[in-house]
N, C-alpha and C positions, 0 to 999 in steps of 0.2 A: 282396308275396309273401315267403315265407320264403327266406333265402339258400341257394343250393346250395353245399354244402361240398366242397372239393377236397383240403384238407390240414389238419392240426392238430398242435399241440405243447403240452406242459404244462410249467409252471414253478410250483413252490410259492411262489416269491417274488412272482410277478405274476399267474398264472392260466392260463386256456386261450386259446391263440391259434389262430384259425381263418382259413383262406384259402378264398375263394369263387371260383366260376366268373366272377363279375362283377368280378374283380380288386380285391377288398376284403380288408383285414385286420381281423378283429373280435377284440376282447379281452374275455373274460369273466373279471372279477377273481376271484381265489381268495377263500375265506371269510375268511382272516386279513387280507386287504387291504380287501375290501368295495367297494361301488360298483356302478353299473349297467353292463351290457355296452355297449360303444361301438365305433364304427369309428375305428381309429387311422390308417388309410391307405387310399386308394382310387385307382384308375387306370382306364385304358381297358380295356374287355372286347373279346373277339373279335367279338361280334355282339350286337345288341340283344336277341335272344331268350335270351341267357345270363342275363338278370336278371329274367325275367318269370314264371317258374313254379318250383315246387319240384322238378320232375322233372329228372334229369340231361339236359343238352343232347345232342341227337343230330344226325347229319348231315342227317336228314330235316327236323328243326326249322329248321335254318339254311338249307338249300337252298330251303325253301318261301318264304323271305324274301330270297333272293339274297344270303345272308350267309356263304357258305362262304369260308374264308380271310380273315376280317376283318382289318383293318389300321388303324393310325393314319396318316392321309393328309395332314392339314392342320395348318399352324402359322401363327400370326401374332403379332406383337408391336406394341405401341403406338408412335407416333412417339417418337424418342429424346429430343426436347426436354422431354418430360414426366417422364423418369427415374422411371417407375412401378415398374420391376422386375417386370412382369407379362407373361404370355404366355397365348394361347388355343390349344387343340388340339382336334381332333375326328377322326372317322373313321367306320368302318362300324358302330360301336356306337350311333350317333345321339346321342352326348352331347357337349355343348360344355363343356369344362373350362377354368377360369381358374386359372393357376398363379402362386404367389408364388415368384419365382426366388431370392430371398434365403433363404427358408426351405425351398425345395424341396418345397412342399406345395400340394395343391389347395385353393383357397379358395372355389370355387364350381363346381357342376356343374348343368347344365340340359339337358333333352331337346331335340333338334332334330326338325324335321319328317321328315327322311329321313337316310340316310347322307350324311355331309359329305365333299366332295371337295376343297374349297379354302376358305380364309379370307383376308380382307384388311382392314386398318384404313384408315380415311380419314385421310390425313396432314393434311388441312386442317381437321379438326373439333377442337373443344375449344380451350381457352386455358390459359395457364400455371396450374398448380394452386396455389391458395393455401390456407392453413390454414383448416379449418372450412368449406370450400366443396366443392361437388360438381363434378367434371369429367365431361362426357359425351362419349364417343368413339364414332363410328359404326363398326360392324363388319359386313362383308358375308360371307355364307356361300353357297356353291354346293352343290347337292344332286345325288345320283346319279339321282334321279327326274326331273330336268330343272327342278326348282324352284329358287328362290333367296330369300333373305331379308335384311333389314337389321335390325340390333340396335343398341341404345344400351348401351354399357358405361359404367356410372356408377361413379366412384371417389371416395370421400371420404377426406380426410386429416386426422388430428387433431394431427399435429405435422409438422415439416419433413422427417422421414425415413420414417415408416411410413404405409402405406395402411391405413386403418381398415376400410372396408367396400367391397365390390364388388357391383354389381347388374347383371343382364343382362336387358334388356327389349326386346320387338319395337318397331322404329321405323317399320314399314311394314305396313299391313293386308295380309292374305294375298291378297285379290283385286286389290291394286294391284301385285303382283309376278307378271306373266304367266309361266306355266309353259311350258317348251320341251319338244318331243317327245322329244329324246334326252338322254342323260346330260351334265350340265355338268362340265367338267374343270378349269377355272381361272377365278378372278374377280380383277379388279384395279380399284381406284378410280383415277381420274385425279388428278394432284397438286392440282388446284384443287377437287376434290370434286364437280364438276358431272356427271361421267359414270361409269358402271360398265360395264366391258367383261367379257363372259361368254364364255369359250371353250367350245365344245360338241363332242361326239363326232360331230356331223354335218358337221364341217369348216367351220363358220360361227362368226364372232364377232358377238355381239349387243351393241349399244350401248344402254344405258338411261339416261334422264334421272333423276339422283338428287340434283339440286341441292335443298337444303332449302327454297329459296324458290320452286321450280317449282310451277306449278299442276297439272302432269301428272307428279308424282313417281312414279317407277317405270316410266313409259311407255317403250316401245321407240322409238328415234329412227333407227336405221340397222342394216343388216346388212353385214358385211364378208365378201366371197366371194373365193376365190382359192386356198385350201388344198385339198389332195387327201385329207387324213385328219384325225383328231381333233386339236384344238388342245391343246398341252401347256404353252406358256409365253407370257406377255404382259408387255410393258414399255411405259411411257408416256414421252414427252419431258417435260421440266420445264414447258413451256408448255401441255401437255395437248392439243396439236394433231395429234400423230402417234403411232400405235400400232405396235409391233413385235411379231411373233408367230412362234412355231415350231409345228410339228405333227409327228405320228408319221411322216409321209412325209419327214422330214428337210428341211423347207423353211423358209426365212426370208422373211417377207413384211412389207411396210409399208403402212399404211392412213392416209388422211386422216380427221380427226375435225372436225366431226360428220357429214360426208357419207358416210363409210364406203367411199369409193372407194379402190381399190388404187393405190399409188404404184409404177408399173411400173419406173421408173428407180431402182434401189437406191442408186446413187452420189449421188442427190439428198439422201439421208438420212445421208451419210457423216459430216458434221460436226455433226450434231444432238447436243444435250446430253440425256442420258437420266436420268430420275429414279431408275430402278432398273435392275439388270442381272441379271435372272433367266433370260434366254434362254441356252440352252446351244449354240445354233447361231447365232453372230454373231462379228464380228471379234475382240471382246475375249476370246472363249473358244475360239478355234481351237486353242490349245495344250493344252486339257484332254483331248483325245483322243489316244491313242497312235497312232503311225504304223501304217497298215493297218486301223484300226478303221473301222466303217461309220457312226459318228456316233450309235450307240445305247449304252445302258448307263448314261449319266449321267442321273439322274432330276431333279436340281434344282441350281440355282446361286444364289449371292447375294454381292453385293459388300459388304465391311465398311464400317462407318460412317466410318472414316478414309479410305476410298477406295483403300487400298494393297493389299488382299487380296481374293481371290476364293475362296469356299468352294464345294465341290460334294459331293454324295452319289451313290453309284452302286450298281449291281447286285451288286457284290462286298462289300456291307455296309461299305464304307470311307467315311470322311470325309476329304476331300482339301483341302489348302490351297495356293493358288498366289499368285504376285504378280499384281496387277491393273495393266494388262491382261495377258492371257496369249495372245498371238497365235501363238506358235511352240511346236510340240510338243517333248517332251523328246528328247534325243539319247542314244544308248547310252552308259552310264557317266556321264551328266550329267543326273540327274533334275531336273525343274522343279517338283516338288511335295513336300509333306510329307503323308504319309497316316497315319491312325490308325484302329484298329479298336475297336469297342465294341458295335455292333449284331449281332444274330444272324440277321438277314434283310435283304434289300435295303432300304436307307433310301430314303424317298420325298420328304422335304421338309427344307429347312434355312432358317433365318432368323437374323439377328443381333439381339442384344438388349442392353439395359442390364441387367447382371446383378448378381451379388453384390459385385463389386468394380469401382469406377469406374476403377481404374488398368489394368485388363485388358479387352480386347475379349472378348465372350461370344457363343458360337454355340450355337444350339439345333438339334437334328436329330430327325426322326421316323423310327423304325425300321420302319415298315410292320407286318408280321405279328408282330414281336416285342413289339408294343404298348408300346414304350418311347419316352419323350421324354428325350433326353440333353442335358445342359448342359455345354458345353466352355469352359474358360478358356484363353486364349491368352497366352503369356508370351514376352517378348523375351529370347532367350538370348544374343544378340550384337547388335552395332550394326545389322546388316542381315539378321537372321534371326529369324523368328517360329516358335514351336513350340506344339503342343498341350500344355496342362497337364492337369490332372485332368478326368475326365469323370464327372459325377454325374447320377443320374436325378432327374427332377422329377415 
């Protein structure tokens, strides 16, 4: 379809620059420059219907597909040991976008089956990337229509520093991934890559067998009951035997895997080692809520690769940095965080990544309805203090 234009500008040195409703920048070269029109930048759109017809988008168009107030909701980065400098994002526009963090550019975009609510890489997949070889990493996507999918992200490298090509292919037939009745809200691979946990709006966590060697790949093995509301966050222990979860009812639950039985005594999980720390309602994150707050407002959390920092994003559009763990709330006159602004709407996701500089830790945040993915560099200002450096869009 023809692009829907939203803005334009002219330069005699370069040509006509066009902005579209699909978040694309098109350049039509001037006659004295010559060349074919081309897309020079692209990003996430508010909704999938923004890029399908030549007519301007209307509220009726978007509402018919449940796409009013579209947002970027999902972020994922490959395991750090591969040092790929890549990230994947998606949201209500139903587009999976792979980003090169060093160049701040999209290197691949591919349609998804439905609006994407969550993404996660399998940390156990792939091997160390060698020159002239292809690395295959598994990526899980959870959809708003209750479906889910597995993809293989293939990366080939022509030298020791640069990723040459990226490919995204389905790794599981559609009929092998059973669809759930309600919206899926979060997905997480177990550290050993054998299980995929899917949090759902029906207050249930579904466990699926995703071991590459399994004869029942994609099959459901258990359901975890005990929450009273939609699941919001999931974490695994490093041995893949215990699952930790939060829900919109402000509950913290623990479940045995693969039985799916709830572990009623929370103190039994006190000394367990967790592979990730995305739960916002847990001992390590008690201090991220101001005194008197009801436990809402913080959308996502992630522990830094060094294990010393905890990043969060919230409804105030702020990106916050705490020491990890952070069990005590801030006191008047003694803040326990460093906050930075950059998004123009409540941020919905945050992940750490291997970014443009190996000497600084890098954080990625998804801004929800502002349709932005920001890349933050963290710089050490003193012996015991970390601060946000520059924030750039990718």
